[in-house]
PyMOL commands that place a pseudoatom at each C-alpha (Angstrom):
pseudoatom trace, name=CA, resn=MET, resi=1, chain=A, elem=C, hetatm=0, pos=[0.394, 0.138, -0.130]
pseudoatom trace, name=CA, resn=GLY, resi=2, chain=A, elem=C, hetatm=0, pos=[2.708, 2.277, 0.438]
pseudoatom trace, name=CA, resn=ALA, resi=3, chain=A, elem=C, hetatm=0, pos=[2.641, 2.774, 4.218]
pseudoatom trace, name=CA, resn=LYS, resi=4, chain=A, elem=C, hetatm=0, pos=[4.903, 5.744, 3.712]
pseudoatom trace, name=CA, resn=LYS, resi=5, chain=A, elem=C, hetatm=0, pos=[2.322, 8.013, 2.770]
pseudoatom trace, name=CA, resn=ILE, resi=6, chain=A, elem=C, hetatm=0, pos=[0.311, 7.507, 6.092]
pseudoatom trace, name=CA, resn=VAL, resi=7, chain=A, elem=C, hetatm=0, pos=[1.490, 10.344, 7.752]
pseudoatom trace, name=CA, resn=ASP, resi=8, chain=A, elem=C, hetatm=0, pos=[-0.739, 9.892, 11.054]
pseudoatom trace, name=CA, resn=GLU, resi=9, chain=A, elem=C, hetatm=0, pos=[-2.177, 6.761, 11.256]
pseudoatom trace, name=CA, resn=SER, resi=10, chain=A, elem=C, hetatm=0, pos=[-4.065, 7.306, 14.411]
pseudoatom trace, name=CA, resn=GLU, resi=11, chain=A, elem=C, hetatm=0, pos=[-5.467, 10.336, 12.141]
pseudoatom trace, name=CA, resn=VAL, resi=12, chain=A, elem=C, hetatm=0, pos=[-6.857, 8.516, 9.509]
pseudoatom trace, name=CA, resn=LEU, resi=13, chain=A, elem=C, hetatm=0, pos=[-8.469, 5.650, 11.901]
pseudoatom trace, name=CA, resn=ARG, resi=14, chain=A, elem=C, hetatm=0, pos=[-10.061, 8.471, 13.341]
pseudoatom trace, name=CA, resn=TRP, resi=15, chain=A, elem=C, hetatm=0, pos=[-11.356, 9.450, 9.795]
pseudoatom trace, name=CA, resn=PHE, resi=16, chain=A, elem=C, hetatm=0, pos=[-12.535, 6.194, 9.372]
pseudoatom trace, name=CA, resn=GLU, resi=17, chain=A, elem=C, hetatm=0, pos=[-14.478, 6.155, 13.081]
pseudoatom trace, name=CA, resn=GLU, resi=18, chain=A, elem=C, hetatm=0, pos=[-16.557, 9.171, 11.719]
pseudoatom trace, name=CA, resn=ASN, resi=19, chain=A, elem=C, hetatm=0, pos=[-17.099, 7.560, 8.730]
pseudoatom trace, name=CA, resn=ARG, resi=20, chain=A, elem=C, hetatm=0, pos=[-15.072, 10.013, 6.387]
pseudoatom trace, name=CA, resn=THR, resi=21, chain=A, elem=C, hetatm=0, pos=[-15.786, 8.520, 2.824]
pseudoatom trace, name=CA, resn=TYR, resi=22, chain=A, elem=C, hetatm=0, pos=[-12.770, 7.974, 0.665]
pseudoatom trace, name=CA, resn=ASP, resi=23, chain=A, elem=C, hetatm=0, pos=[-13.201, 10.535, -1.724]
pseudoatom trace, name=CA, resn=TRP, resi=24, chain=A, elem=C, hetatm=0, pos=[-12.948, 12.907, 1.615]
pseudoatom trace, name=CA, resn=MET, resi=25, chain=A, elem=C, hetatm=0, pos=[-9.655, 11.473, 2.342]
pseudoatom trace, name=CA, resn=ILE, resi=26, chain=A, elem=C, hetatm=0, pos=[-8.069, 11.504, -0.654]
pseudoatom trace, name=CA, resn=GLU, resi=27, chain=A, elem=C, hetatm=0, pos=[-9.051, 15.490, -0.812]
pseudoatom trace, name=CA, resn=THR, resi=28, chain=A, elem=C, hetatm=0, pos=[-7.682, 15.848, 2.556]
pseudoatom trace, name=CA, resn=TYR, resi=29, chain=A, elem=C, hetatm=0, pos=[-4.682, 14.339, 2.124]
pseudoatom trace, name=CA, resn=GLU, resi=30, chain=A, elem=C, hetatm=0, pos=[-3.894, 15.733, -1.200]
pseudoatom trace, name=CA, resn=LYS, resi=31, chain=A, elem=C, hetatm=0, pos=[-4.321, 19.512, 0.402]
pseudoatom trace, name=CA, resn=LYS, resi=32, chain=A, elem=C, hetatm=0, pos=[-3.186, 19.120, 4.269]
pseudoatom trace, name=CA, resn=TYR, resi=33, chain=A, elem=C, hetatm=0, pos=[0.127, 16.425, 2.988]
pseudoatom trace, name=CA, resn=GLY, resi=34, chain=A, elem=C, hetatm=0, pos=[0.647, 17.159, -0.545]
pseudoatom trace, name=CA, resn=ILE, resi=35, chain=A, elem=C, hetatm=0, pos=[0.270, 13.246, -1.191]
pseudoatom trace, name=CA, resn=GLU, resi=36, chain=A, elem=C, hetatm=0, pos=[-1.901, 11.668, -4.045]
pseudoatom trace, name=CA, resn=THR, resi=37, chain=A, elem=C, hetatm=0, pos=[-3.936, 8.711, -2.552]
pseudoatom trace, name=CA, resn=THR, resi=38, chain=A, elem=C, hetatm=0, pos=[-6.412, 6.186, -4.111]
pseudoatom trace, name=CA, resn=ARG, resi=39, chain=A, elem=C, hetatm=0, pos=[-9.447, 4.484, -2.940]
pseudoatom trace, name=CA, resn=GLY, resi=40, chain=A, elem=C, hetatm=0, pos=[-7.874, 1.354, -3.263]
pseudoatom trace, name=CA, resn=MET, resi=41, chain=A, elem=C, hetatm=0, pos=[-5.272, 2.581, -0.750]
pseudoatom trace, name=CA, resn=TRP, resi=42, chain=A, elem=C, hetatm=0, pos=[-7.516, 3.400, 1.987]
pseudoatom trace, name=CA, resn=ALA, resi=43, chain=A, elem=C, hetatm=0, pos=[-9.699, 0.120, 1.258]
pseudoatom trace, name=CA, resn=THR, resi=44, chain=A, elem=C, hetatm=0, pos=[-6.051, -1.985, 1.565]
pseudoatom trace, name=CA, resn=PHE, resi=45, chain=A, elem=C, hetatm=0, pos=[-5.573, 0.288, 4.971]
pseudoatom trace, name=CA, resn=ARG, resi=46, chain=A, elem=C, hetatm=0, pos=[-8.980, -0.637, 6.281]
pseudoatom trace, name=CA, resn=ARG, resi=47, chain=A, elem=C, hetatm=0, pos=[-8.652, -4.086, 5.834]
pseudoatom trace, name=CA, resn=ARG, resi=48, chain=A, elem=C, hetatm=0, pos=[-4.989, -4.179, 7.185]
pseudoatom trace, name=CA, resn=ARG, resi=49, chain=A, elem=C, hetatm=0, pos=[-6.316, -2.851, 10.255]
pseudoatom trace, name=CA, resn=GLY, resi=50, chain=A, elem=C, hetatm=0, pos=[-9.544, -5.065, 10.310]
pseudoatom trace, name=CA, resn=LEU, resi=51, chain=A, elem=C, hetatm=0, pos=[-11.797, -2.224, 10.119]
pseudoatom trace, name=CA, resn=ASP, resi=52, chain=A, elem=C, hetatm=0, pos=[-15.614, -2.980, 9.603]
pseudoatom trace, name=CA, resn=ARG, resi=53, chain=A, elem=C, hetatm=0, pos=[-16.635, -2.998, 5.310]
pseudoatom trace, name=CA, resn=ARG, resi=54, chain=A, elem=C, hetatm=0, pos=[-18.025, 0.231, 4.861]
pseudoatom trace, name=CA, resn=ASN, resi=55, chain=A, elem=C, hetatm=0, pos=[-20.605, -0.997, 2.542]
pseudoatom trace, name=CA, resn=VAL, resi=56, chain=A, elem=C, hetatm=0, pos=[-23.408, -3.146, 4.036]
pseudoatom trace, name=CA, resn=ARG, resi=57, chain=A, elem=C, hetatm=0, pos=[-24.205, -6.298, 1.415]
pseudoatom trace, name=CA, resn=ASP, resi=58, chain=A, elem=C, hetatm=0, pos=[-27.659, -7.246, 1.753]
pseudoatom trace, name=CA, resn=ASP, resi=59, chain=A, elem=C, hetatm=0, pos=[-28.342, -9.677, -0.677]
pseudoatom trace, name=CA, resn=GLU, resi=60, chain=A, elem=C, hetatm=0, pos=[-32.188, -9.981, -0.112]
pseudoatom trace, name=CA, resn=LEU, resi=61, chain=A, elem=C, hetatm=0, pos=[-32.599, -6.126, -1.068]
pseudoatom trace, name=CA, resn=ILE, resi=62, chain=A, elem=C, hetatm=0, pos=[-29.969, -6.750, -4.258]
pseudoatom trace, name=CA, resn=PRO, resi=63, chain=A, elem=C, hetatm=0, pos=[-29.738, -10.147, -5.233]
pseudoatom trace, name=CA, resn=TRP, resi=64, chain=A, elem=C, hetatm=0, pos=[-28.827, -9.465, -8.724]
pseudoatom trace, name=CA, resn=LYS, resi=65, chain=A, elem=C, hetatm=0, pos=[-25.311, -9.251, -9.797]
pseudoatom trace, name=CA, resn=VAL, resi=66, chain=A, elem=C, hetatm=0, pos=[-25.441, -5.957, -10.794]
pseudoatom trace, name=CA, resn=ASN, resi=67, chain=A, elem=C, hetatm=0, pos=[-23.381, -4.481, -14.251]
pseudoatom trace, name=CA, resn=GLU, resi=68, chain=A, elem=C, hetatm=0, pos=[-20.566, -1.977, -14.006]
pseudoatom trace, name=CA, resn=GLU, resi=69, chain=A, elem=C, hetatm=0, pos=[-22.917, 0.293, -15.707]
pseudoatom trace, name=CA, resn=HIS, resi=70, chain=A, elem=C, hetatm=0, pos=[-26.219, 0.113, -13.420]
pseudoatom trace, name=CA, resn=ARG, resi=71, chain=A, elem=C, hetatm=0, pos=[-24.149, 0.397, -10.156]
pseudoatom trace, name=CA, resn=TYR, resi=72, chain=A, elem=C, hetatm=0, pos=[-24.794, 4.013, -9.192]
pseudoatom trace, name=CA, resn=ALA, resi=73, chain=A, elem=C, hetatm=0, pos=[-28.516, 4.407, -10.614]
pseudoatom trace, name=CA, resn=TYR, resi=74, chain=A, elem=C, hetatm=0, pos=[-30.581, 5.632, -7.870]
pseudoatom trace, name=CA, resn=PRO, resi=75, chain=A, elem=C, hetatm=0, pos=[-32.739, 2.615, -6.923]
pseudoatom trace, name=CA, resn=VAL, resi=76, chain=A, elem=C, hetatm=0, pos=[-29.975, 0.873, -6.514]
pseudoatom trace, name=CA, resn=LEU, resi=77, chain=A, elem=C, hetatm=0, pos=[-28.425, 3.507, -4.710]
pseudoatom trace, name=CA, resn=MET, resi=78, chain=A, elem=C, hetatm=0, pos=[-31.488, 3.547, -2.319]
pseudoatom trace, name=CA, resn=LEU, resi=79, chain=A, elem=C, hetatm=0, pos=[-31.503, -0.001, -1.856]
pseudoatom trace, name=CA, resn=ARG, resi=80, chain=A, elem=C, hetatm=0, pos=[-27.650, 0.205, -0.723]
pseudoatom trace, name=CA, resn=ALA, resi=81, chain=A, elem=C, hetatm=0, pos=[-29.296, 2.829, 1.858]
pseudoatom trace, name=CA, resn=GLU, resi=82, chain=A, elem=C, hetatm=0, pos=[-31.900, 0.888, 2.913]
pseudoatom trace, name=CA, resn=ALA, resi=83, chain=A, elem=C, hetatm=0, pos=[-29.478, -1.884, 3.657]
pseudoatom trace, name=CA, resn=ARG, resi=84, chain=A, elem=C, hetatm=0, pos=[-27.093, 0.521, 5.739]
pseudoatom trace, name=CA, resn=ARG, resi=85, chain=A, elem=C, hetatm=0, pos=[-30.279, 1.537, 7.601]
pseudoatom trace, name=CA, resn=LYS, resi=86, chain=A, elem=C, hetatm=0, pos=[-31.464, -2.002, 7.859]
pseudoatom trace, name=CA, resn=ALA, resi=87, chain=A, elem=C, hetatm=0, pos=[-28.115, -3.210, 9.442]
pseudoatom trace, name=CA, resn=GLY, resi=88, chain=A, elem=C, hetatm=0, pos=[-27.804, -0.262, 11.777]
pseudoatom trace, name=CA, resn=LYS, resi=89, chain=A, elem=C, hetatm=0, pos=[-25.751, 2.072, 10.143]
pseudoatom trace, name=CA, resn=GLU, resi=90, chain=A, elem=C, hetatm=0, pos=[-25.926, 5.689, 10.869]
pseudoatom trace, name=CA, resn=LEU, resi=91, chain=A, elem=C, hetatm=0, pos=[-26.995, 7.628, 7.166]
pseudoatom trace, name=CA, resn=THR, resi=92, chain=A, elem=C, hetatm=0, pos=[-26.457, 11.393, 6.697]
pseudoatom trace, name=CA, resn=PRO, resi=93, chain=A, elem=C, hetatm=0, pos=[-29.987, 13.298, 7.422]
pseudoatom trace, name=CA, resn=GLU, resi=94, chain=A, elem=C, hetatm=0, pos=[-29.771, 13.801, 3.545]
pseudoatom trace, name=CA, resn=ASP, resi=95, chain=A, elem=C, hetatm=0, pos=[-29.785, 9.844, 2.839]
pseudoatom trace, name=CA, resn=THR, resi=96, chain=A, elem=C, hetatm=0, pos=[-32.307, 9.581, 5.697]
pseudoatom trace, name=CA, resn=LYS, resi=97, chain=A, elem=C, hetatm=0, pos=[-34.656, 12.249, 4.210]
pseudoatom trace, name=CA, resn=ARG, resi=98, chain=A, elem=C, hetatm=0, pos=[-33.995, 10.884, 0.659]
pseudoatom trace, name=CA, resn=LEU, resi=99, chain=A, elem=C, hetatm=0, pos=[-34.717, 7.087, 1.559]
pseudoatom trace, name=CA, resn=ALA, resi=100, chain=A, elem=C, hetatm=0, pos=[-37.872, 7.756, 3.506]
pseudoatom trace, name=CA, resn=SER, resi=101, chain=A, elem=C, hetatm=0, pos=[-39.169, 9.660, 0.712]
pseudoatom trace, name=CA, resn=TRP, resi=102, chain=A, elem=C, hetatm=0, pos=[-38.331, 7.449, -2.254]
pseudoatom trace, name=CA, resn=LYS, resi=103, chain=A, elem=C, hetatm=0, pos=[-40.169, 4.552, -0.012]
pseudoatom trace, name=CA, resn=ALA, resi=104, chain=A, elem=C, hetatm=0, pos=[-43.298, 6.371, 0.226]
pseudoatom trace, name=CA, resn=ASP, resi=105, chain=A, elem=C, hetatm=0, pos=[-43.410, 7.080, -3.166]
pseudoatom trace, name=CA, resn=LEU, resi=106, chain=A, elem=C, hetatm=0, pos=[-42.697, 3.562, -3.872]
pseudoatom trace, name=CA, resn=LYS, resi=107, chain=A, elem=C, hetatm=0, pos=[-45.971, 2.986, -1.803]
pseudoatom trace, name=CA, resn=ALA, resi=108, chain=A, elem=C, hetatm=0, pos=[-47.675, 5.538, -2.866]
pseudoatom trace, name=CA, resn=GLU, resi=109, chain=A, elem=C, hetatm=0, pos=[-47.463, 4.696, -6.673]
pseudoatom trace, name=CA, resn=ASP, resi=110, chain=A, elem=C, hetatm=0, pos=[-47.700, 0.476, -5.148]
pseudoatom trace, name=CA, resn=VAL, resi=111, chain=A, elem=C, hetatm=0, pos=[-44.392, -0.319, -7.215]
pseudoatom trace, name=CA, resn=VAL, resi=112, chain=A, elem=C, hetatm=0, pos=[-41.051, -2.378, -6.577]
pseudoatom trace, name=CA, resn=VAL, resi=113, chain=A, elem=C, hetatm=0, pos=[-37.411, -2.225, -8.023]
pseudoatom trace, name=CA, resn=HIS, resi=114, chain=A, elem=C, hetatm=0, pos=[-36.972, -4.320, -11.027]
pseudoatom trace, name=CA, resn=TYR, resi=115, chain=A, elem=C, hetatm=0, pos=[-33.252, -4.790, -12.422]
pseudoatom trace, name=CA, resn=ASP, resi=116, chain=A, elem=C, hetatm=0, pos=[-33.043, -6.512, -15.553]
pseudoatom trace, name=CA, resn=PRO, resi=117, chain=A, elem=C, hetatm=0, pos=[-29.263, -6.636, -16.282]
pseudoatom trace, name=CA, resn=GLU, resi=118, chain=A, elem=C, hetatm=0, pos=[-29.323, -7.228, -20.417]
pseudoatom trace, name=CA, resn=HIS, resi=119, chain=A, elem=C, hetatm=0, pos=[-31.727, -3.909, -20.940]
pseudoatom trace, name=CA, resn=PRO, resi=120, chain=A, elem=C, hetatm=0, pos=[-29.567, -0.284, -21.042]
pseudoatom trace, name=CA, resn=ASP, resi=121, chain=A, elem=C, hetatm=0, pos=[-30.758, 0.971, -18.109]
pseudoatom trace, name=CA, resn=GLY, resi=122, chain=A, elem=C, hetatm=0, pos=[-31.126, -1.786, -16.105]
pseudoatom trace, name=CA, resn=TRP, resi=123, chain=A, elem=C, hetatm=0, pos=[-33.403, -0.664, -13.276]
pseudoatom trace, name=CA, resn=PHE, resi=124, chain=A, elem=C, hetatm=0, pos=[-37.187, -0.270, -13.127]
pseudoatom trace, name=CA, resn=TYR, resi=125, chain=A, elem=C, hetatm=0, pos=[-40.071, 0.549, -11.247]
pseudoatom trace, name=CA, resn=VAL, resi=126, chain=A, elem=C, hetatm=0, pos=[-42.800, -2.185, -12.079]
pseudoatom trace, name=CA, resn=PRO, resi=127, chain=A, elem=C, hetatm=0, pos=[-46.372, -2.683, -10.392]
pseudoatom trace, name=CA, resn=ARG, resi=128, chain=A, elem=C, hetatm=0, pos=[-46.329, -4.439, -7.069]
pseudoatom trace, name=CA, resn=THR, resi=129, chain=A, elem=C, hetatm=0, pos=[-47.397, -8.053, -7.409]
pseudoatom trace, name=CA, resn=GLU, resi=130, chain=A, elem=C, hetatm=0, pos=[-48.126, -10.993, -5.188]
pseudoatom trace, name=CA, resn=GLY, resi=131, chain=A, elem=C, hetatm=0, pos=[-44.943, -12.495, -3.734]
pseudoatom trace, name=CA, resn=ASP, resi=132, chain=A, elem=C, hetatm=0, pos=[-42.798, -8.938, -4.028]
pseudoatom trace, name=CA, resn=ALA, resi=133, chain=A, elem=C, hetatm=0, pos=[-40.763, -7.902, -1.335]
pseudoatom trace, name=CA, resn=GLU, resi=134, chain=A, elem=C, hetatm=0, pos=[-41.142, -4.546, 0.435]
pseudoatom trace, name=CA, resn=LEU, resi=135, chain=A, elem=C, hetatm=0, pos=[-39.032, -3.118, -2.054]
pseudoatom trace, name=CA, resn=ILE, resi=136, chain=A, elem=C, hetatm=0, pos=[-38.237, -5.283, -4.682]
pseudoatom trace, name=CA, resn=HIS, resi=137, chain=A, elem=C, hetatm=0, pos=[-39.510, -7.830, -7.564]
pseudoatom trace, name=CA, resn=PRO, resi=138, chain=A, elem=C, hetatm=0, pos=[-37.240, -10.534, -6.688]
pseudoatom trace, name=CA, resn=PRO, resi=139, chain=A, elem=C, hetatm=0, pos=[-35.256, -12.757, -9.362]
pseudoatom trace, name=CA, resn=ALA, resi=140, chain=A, elem=C, hetatm=0, pos=[-36.638, -16.168, -9.625]
pseudoatom trace, name=CA, resn=THR, resi=141, chain=A, elem=C, hetatm=0, pos=[-32.519, -17.130, -8.913]
pseudoatom trace, name=CA, resn=LYS, resi=142, chain=A, elem=C, hetatm=0, pos=[-30.631, -15.123, -7.151]
pseudoatom trace, name=CA, resn=THR, resi=143, chain=A, elem=C, hetatm=0, pos=[-27.349, -13.458, -9.059]
pseudoatom trace, name=CA, resn=GLY, resi=144, chain=A, elem=C, hetatm=0, pos=[-25.588, -11.694, -6.431]
pseudoatom trace, name=CA, resn=ASN, resi=145, chain=A, elem=C, hetatm=0, pos=[-23.248, -12.746, -4.251]
pseudoatom trace, name=CA, resn=LYS, resi=146, chain=A, elem=C, hetatm=0, pos=[-21.690, -11.110, -1.038]
pseudoatom trace, name=CA, resn=ALA, resi=147, chain=A, elem=C, hetatm=0, pos=[-18.699, -10.263, -3.511]
pseudoatom trace, name=CA, resn=GLN, resi=148, chain=A, elem=C, hetatm=0, pos=[-20.862, -8.135, -6.182]
pseudoatom trace, name=CA, resn=ASP, resi=149, chain=A, elem=C, hetatm=0, pos=[-23.205, -5.051, -6.391]
for i in range(1, 149): cmd.bond("trace and resi %d" % i, "trace and resi %d" % (i + 1))
show_as sticks, trace
zoom trace
């Protein structure tokens, strides 16, 4: 990882405790120390120190292997936020508000999230049917795994 890049390990550990984003760490390190870092470097630091993963994996909410081009679409971002909420992770006030609004809209419109990796858009809202989960129309077979999404 280039341990020489870490100027103050206790500072970095505090940032992880404060749930600072990798992007924030990259920008702060560049400004404060003039050192360029990458998301991968921070993830490696986290893993080597035995710190908890930042992402919560919930294959009940995201049971699909999600194509790279679809990983940042709004529906999956909201499903990830719901996974964090369900896992007891703290959400930002903005994410809390956005998630509540999104879930209320789904309920009001009586729709759920559906994913089709073969379609250019990937994510859709479809009318709720019997057998749907609270937020998603689950696939017949799960294609995701704990290492994906």
